[in-house]
C-alpha positions in Angstrom: -26.5 20.3 -29.6 -28.7 22.1 -27.0 -28.3 25.7 -26.0 -27.0 24.6 -22.6 -24.3 22.5 -24.3 -23.3 25.4 -26.5 -23.0 27.6 -23.4 -20.9 25.0 -21.6 -18.5 24.9 -24.6 -18.3 28.7 -24.7 -17.6 28.8 -21.0 -14.9 26.1 -21.2 -13.2 28.1 -24.0 -13.5 31.6 -22.4 -12.6 30.5 -18.9 -9.6 28.3 -19.9 -7.2 31.0 -18.8 -8.4 30.5 -15.2 -6.4 27.2 -15.1 -3.2 29.2 -15.7 -4.3 31.7 -13.0 -4.9 28.9 -10.4 -1.6 27.2 -11.3 0.2 30.5 -10.8 -1.4 31.2 -7.5 -0.8 27.7 -6.2 2.9 28.2 -7.0 3.0 31.0 -4.4 0.1 30.2 -1.9 -0.1 26.9 0.0 -3.7 25.6 0.4 -6.4 28.2 0.9 -8.6 26.6 -1.8 -11.7 28.0 -0.3 -10.3 31.5 -0.4 -9.1 31.1 -4.0 -12.4 29.7 -5.2 -14.2 32.6 -3.5 -11.9 35.2 -5.1 -12.6 33.6 -8.6 -16.3 33.6 -7.9 -16.2 37.4 -7.2 -14.1 37.9 -10.3 -16.6 36.2 -12.6 -19.7 37.6 -10.8 -18.3 41.1 -10.7 -18.6 41.4 -7.0 -16.4 42.8 -4.3 -15.0 40.4 -1.7 -14.3 40.8 2.0 -11.8 38.4 3.5 -11.7 37.9 7.3 -9.3 36.1 9.5 -6.7 36.6 12.3 -3.3 38.0 11.4 -0.8 35.7 9.7 -3.0 33.6 7.5 -1.7 35.1 4.2 -4.9 37.0 3.4 -3.2 39.9 1.9 -0.6 37.7 0.1 -3.4 35.6 -1.5 -5.3 38.6 -2.7 -2.2 40.4 -4.1 -0.9 37.2 -5.7 -4.2 36.7 -7.5 -4.4 40.3 -8.6 -0.9 40.2 -10.1 -1.6 36.9 -11.9 -4.7 38.4 -13.4 -2.8 41.3 -15.0 -4.1 44.8 -15.1 -3.3 47.6 -12.7 -3.1 46.7 -9.1 -3.0 49.0 -6.0 -2.6 48.2 -2.4 -4.0 50.6 0.3 -3.0 50.0 3.9 -5.8 51.3 6.0 -4.7 53.0 9.2 -6.5 55.2 11.8 -5.0 58.4 10.3 -6.0 57.7 6.7 -8.1 60.3 4.9 -10.7 59.9 2.2 -8.4 61.9 -0.2 -5.7 59.3 0.4 -8.0 56.8 -1.4 -9.9 58.9 -3.9 -7.5 61.7 -4.8 -7.4 65.4 -4.4 -7.0 68.7 -6.3 -3.5 70.0 -6.9 -2.7 73.6 -8.0 -0.4 73.8 -11.1 1.6 77.0 -10.7 2.7 76.9 -14.4 -0.8 76.8 -15.9 -2.5 78.5 -12.9 -5.2 75.8 -12.9 -6.4 73.2 -10.4 -5.9 69.6 -11.6 -7.3 66.4 -10.2 -4.7 64.0 -8.9 -6.3 60.5 -8.8 -5.9 58.3 -5.8 -4.9 54.6 -5.7 -8.6 53.5 -6.1 -8.2 54.1 -9.8 -7.0 50.6 -10.6 -8.4 47.3 -11.9 -7.8 45.5 -8.6 -7.7 47.4 -5.3 -6.5 45.6 -2.1 -8.0 47.4 0.9 -5.7 45.9 3.5 -7.1 45.7 7.0 -10.0 47.8 6.0 -11.4 47.9 9.6 -8.3 49.7 10.8 -9.6 53.0 9.5 -12.6 54.9 10.9 -16.0 54.9 9.2 -15.5 58.1 7.3 -12.6 56.6 5.3 -14.4 53.2 4.9 -17.5 55.0 3.5 -15.3 56.8 0.9 -15.3 53.5 -1.0 -19.1 53.2 -1.2 -19.6 55.1 -4.4 -16.6 53.4 -6.1 -17.9 50.0 -5.1 -21.5 50.5 -6.2 -21.4 53.0 -9.0 -17.9 52.2 -10.4 -17.1 55.8 -10.4 -15.6 58.5 -8.0 -16.9 62.0 -7.6 -14.1 64.5 -7.0 -15.0 68.2 -6.5 -18.3 67.9 -8.4 -17.0 65.9 -11.3 -17.5 62.2 -11.8 -14.6 60.0 -12.9 -15.3 56.5 -14.2 -13.1 53.6 -12.8 -11.4 51.2 -15.1 -13.1 47.9 -16.1 -12.9 45.4 -14.5 -12.9 47.0 -11.1 -12.7 44.8 -8.0 -12.2 45.7 -4.4 -10.6 42.9 -2.4 -10.6 43.9 1.3 -9.1 42.1 4.2 -10.0 42.6 7.9 -9.2 41.2 11.3 -12.1 40.1 13.5 -13.7 43.1 15.1 -12.9 42.0 18.6 -9.2 42.6 17.9 -7.7 45.7 19.5 -7.7 48.9 17.4 -10.4 48.0 14.8 -13.6 49.7 13.7 -16.7 47.6 12.7 -17.6 48.2 9.1 -20.9 50.1 8.5 -23.8 47.9 7.5 -24.2 49.8 4.3 -20.6 49.0 3.2 -20.7 45.4 4.3 -23.8 45.0 2.1 -21.7 46.2 -0.9 -19.5 43.1 -0.6 -20.9 40.2 -2.6 -19.0 37.6 -0.6 -17.5 37.5 2.8 -14.9 34.7 3.1 -13.5 33.5 6.4 -10.0 32.2 6.4 -9.0 29.4 8.8 -5.7 28.0 9.9 -3.9 25.6 7.5 -3.6 21.9 8.1 -0.5 20.3 9.5 0.8 19.3 6.1 0.0 22.7 4.6 1.9 24.5 7.4 4.9 22.2 6.9 4.9 23.2 3.2 4.4 26.9 4.1 7.5 26.7 6.3 9.6 25.1 3.6 8.4 27.5 0.8 8.2 30.8 2.5 11.1 30.7 4.9 13.8 31.2 2.2 15.3 34.6 1.5 13.6 34.8 -2.0 10.1 33.2 -1.7 8.1 32.7 -4.9 6.2 35.7 -6.4 3.4 35.7 -8.9 3.6 36.9 -12.5 0.9 38.1 -14.9 -0.6 35.1 -16.8 -3.9 36.8 -17.8 -5.3 40.1 -19.1 -8.3 42.3 -18.1 -9.7 41.6 -21.5 -9.9 37.9 -20.8 -11.7 38.6 -17.5 -14.3 40.7 -19.3 -14.8 38.1 -22.0 -15.4 35.4 -19.4 -17.7 37.6 -17.3 -19.8 38.3 -20.4 -20.8 34.6 -20.3 -22.4 34.9 -16.9 -25.8 35.9 -18.2 -25.9 33.0 -20.6 -25.8 30.4 -17.8 -29.3 28.9 -17.6 -31.2 29.1 -14.3 -34.5 27.2 -14.0 -37.4 29.0 -12.4 -37.4 26.5 -9.5 -33.8 27.5 -8.7 -34.8 31.1 -8.8 -37.6 30.5 -6.4 -35.2 28.6 -4.1 -33.0 31.7 -4.0 -35.9 33.9 -3.2 -37.2 31.5 -0.5 -33.7 31.6 1.2 -33.6 35.4 1.2 -37.1 35.7 2.5 -36.4 33.2 5.2 -33.7 35.4 6.6 -36.2 38.1 7.0 -39.0 36.0 8.5 -37.8 32.5 9.7 -41.4 31.7 10.7 -42.2 31.2 7.1 -40.2 27.9 7.1 -41.2 26.8 10.5 -38.3 28.3 12.4 -40.2 30.6 14.7 -37.6 30.2 17.4 -35.2 32.1 15.2 -37.4 35.2 14.7 -36.4 36.9 18.0 -32.8 36.4 17.1 -32.8 38.2 13.7 -32.9 42.0 13.7 -32.6 42.5 9.9 -32.6 39.9 7.1 -30.9 40.1 3.8 -31.8 42.8 1.3 -32.8 42.4 -2.3 -29.1 43.0 -3.1 -28.5 39.6 -1.5 -30.9 38.0 -4.1 -28.9 39.6 -6.9 -25.6 38.5 -5.4 -26.8 35.0 -4.7 -28.0 34.7 -8.3 -24.8 35.9 -9.8 -22.6 34.0 -7.5 -24.5 30.8 -8.3 -24.1 31.3 -12.0 -20.4 32.0 -11.4 -20.1 28.7 -9.4 -21.6 26.8 -12.4 -19.1 28.5 -14.7 -16.2 27.5 -12.5 -17.5 23.9 -12.7 -17.7 24.2 -16.5 -21.5 24.0 -16.7 -24.0 26.1 -18.6 -26.7 25.7 -16.0 -27.2 26.3 -12.3 -28.1 23.5 -9.8 -29.5 23.9 -6.3 -26.1 22.7 -5.0 -24.5 25.7 -6.6 -26.8 27.9 -4.6 -26.1 26.1 -1.3 -22.4 26.1 -1.9 -22.2 29.9 -2.1 -25.1 30.9 0.2 -23.1 31.1 3.4 -20.5 33.5 1.9 -23.3 35.6 0.4 -25.9 35.7 3.2 -24.1 35.5 6.6 -22.7 39.0 6.6 -26.1 40.4 5.6 -28.0 38.9 8.4 -27.9 41.1 11.5 -28.7 39.4 14.8 -30.3 40.9 17.9 -28.8 41.5 21.3 -30.8 38.5 22.5 -28.9 36.3 19.9 -25.6 37.7 21.2 -26.5 36.9 24.7 -27.4 33.4 23.7 -24.2 33.0 21.7 -26.1 32.6 18.4 -24.2 33.9 15.3 -25.5 34.9 11.9 -23.6 31.9 10.5 -25.6 29.5 12.7 -28.9 31.2 11.6 -28.1 30.9 7.9 -27.0 27.3 8.4 -30.3 26.4 10.1 -32.2 28.1 7.2 -30.2 26.1 4.6 -30.9 22.9 6.4 -34.7 23.7 6.5 -35.7 25.6 3.3 -36.9 22.9 0.8 -34.5 22.2 -2.0 -36.1 21.8 -5.5 
């Protein structure tokens, strides 16, 4: 038995619980397989996820359903224009009995944090999550407090052109490993949604996994084999977002203000390994990279005003790059 075969067997054993999680989520949510697969990718790759879509597409319900099915502590934070950073992180409270100031921890101290409609709050509140998302800790009044493990921020947002929203700062957008766009359901799915969710007591999810199972499965990520050619392919994709002329797409150069940062290389590598794990394989293929590249790269490519004037989006830029960069 080769090492890859041994890793594949270990992945099948340690990730078997995900089948129960998928079954439990499917019992509540109709369709949305792209969203569910993306959420599981972020779970295994230890990356935060931004979910975008117009209201009414069950974004919050899908995220909360998955979080409950995974067990652990779950908190939902409804972002509003009057929200304060202390409402997320916590504050100091004076204890009259002891005469001391004690830290009252905020809802961010949980395994799974649903930041619902994150772009409804101003930048000051959005930025309060930066340290928690990157360092897995929160600093309150000069003292650092570690967050529980696993820790995952699952944020939803409405498109920025909707009334009463604030665009997320680029620094925070870059903290999200994946950005998943949710579309309308098919006709058959919508028919099932009406049947399942219109009753007085719609189905709700139950815990079918534990945080310990998640950490065990996540520990297998580094064992997934990635060939040097696949690594070069990832780097070629990221570099192409910074300078499209390298791959013969000079016409895209004036349309890209900033390409993806080295954080994108890390995220694409980890997400590709997680995709292989979800498929039960102990090795990464170029197809794994291409299948997750849109969700990893699109929100990290910042287009110019010229691109906006021509109606060219970052999605279209990344799609052109994926179609052009040679696949090993």
